KENU-493755 format. One line per field, with one value per residue (C-alpha): residue number from 1; x, y, z. Coordinates in Angstrom, 3 decimals. Example, Ala and Ser with C-alpha at 12.3 -4.5 7.8 and 13.67 -1.06 7.14 Angstrom:
% KENU-493755
i	c(1;2) .
u	c(12.300;13.670) .
v	c(-4.500;-1.060) .
w	c(7.800;7.140) .
END
This chain:
% KENU-493755
i	c(1;2;3;4;5;6;7;8;9;10;11;12;13;14;15;16;17;18;19;20;21;22;23;24;25;26;27;28;29;30;31;32;33;34;35;36;37;38;39;40;41;42;43;44;45;46;47;48;49;50;51;52;53;54;55;56;57;58;59;60;61;62;63;64;65;66;67;68;69;70;71;72;73;74;75;76;77;78;79;80;81;82;83;84;85;86;87;88;89;90;91;92;93;94;95;96;97;98;99;100;101;102;103;104;105) .
u	c(82.837;85.371;88.349;89.990;92.403;91.204;90.112;89.439;86.092;86.512;88.227;85.646;84.352;86.907;87.377;84.552;84.204;88.109;86.563;83.723;85.894;88.522;85.861;85.501;84.561;86.886;89.261;89.068;88.825;92.080;93.916;91.971;92.517;88.676;88.553;89.839;92.810;93.282;91.045;93.723;96.554;95.234;94.468;97.990;99.802;98.251;99.754;103.059;104.403;101.011;101.772;98.310;99.171;98.862;95.623;92.553;89.181;86.517;83.113;80.349;77.384;78.443;78.951;82.644;83.390;86.985;90.210;94.132;96.657;100.118;103.319;107.011;108.530;111.679;113.142;116.171;118.445;120.607;123.322;121.369;121.347;118.287;116.576;113.584;110.283;107.372;104.607;100.693;97.668;95.007;93.477;90.199;86.693;82.776;81.925;78.909;81.375;84.211;84.329;82.302;84.261;84.428;80.307;80.351;77.737) .
v	c(176.047;177.368;176.623;177.001;175.915;173.383;173.597;171.245;172.047;170.077;166.949;164.371;165.161;165.140;161.717;160.483;162.075;160.450;156.517;157.138;158.263;155.680;152.688;151.799;147.857;146.582;148.417;147.023;143.087;143.898;144.728;142.035;144.843;144.809;148.989;151.359;153.512;156.562;158.321;156.970;158.258;162.195;161.573;160.675;162.920;165.875;164.541;163.780;165.136;166.684;170.632;172.033;175.336;172.838;170.685;172.479;171.731;172.035;172.616;172.926;174.734;174.713;171.143;169.796;167.719;167.278;167.537;167.138;167.281;167.933;166.497;166.398;163.207;161.499;159.795;157.329;157.143;153.507;155.586;156.334;160.048;161.067;163.593;165.807;166.438;167.606;164.963;165.774;162.876;161.499;163.687;162.887;163.762;162.772;159.238;161.512;164.476;162.175;162.712;165.388;167.587;164.854;164.876;168.476;169.017) .
w	c(122.150;124.910;125.940;129.375;132.223;134.209;137.220;140.614;140.222;137.139;138.311;138.405;135.542;133.802;134.942;134.256;130.474;129.782;131.533;128.886;125.957;126.305;127.178;123.194;123.858;120.606;122.000;125.333;123.769;121.976;124.674;127.624;129.629;130.403;131.149;130.367;132.693;131.225;133.352;136.671;134.733;134.784;137.876;138.542;136.736;138.618;140.953;140.022;136.354;135.106;134.428;135.687;133.665;130.751;131.387;129.075;128.923;126.212;127.062;124.552;126.480;129.929;129.821;129.741;126.573;126.174;127.933;127.400;130.040;129.351;131.142;131.531;130.750;129.082;126.667;127.898;125.090;124.565;126.057;129.097;127.964;129.473;126.735;128.653;126.818;126.913;126.335;126.167;126.708;126.867;125.041;126.403;124.151;125.059;122.337;121.213;120.085;118.643;114.736;115.289;112.626;110.266;110.051;109.312;112.219) .
END
């Protein structure tokens, strides 16, 4: 497996991977949202708060099987003070590769 920075040519594949990673029927029924939205979150993070130097893909046999993106965010305290933090996610893995390490493969 190779971990590398995401490139603009990866964007479409990463968004499709992210949609597949979160397209769990049970999860969608519980949340009542109808479809996963994490792929759109990745798309928007690239345009606003995402840190592209900290956007990585995992490749296995030349195929992108995972992705993570870091972004700038803040926590708003009760007193109104903003605490700036580094956030990560969505953290996406192709469904066929999820729980891979747990299966001992």
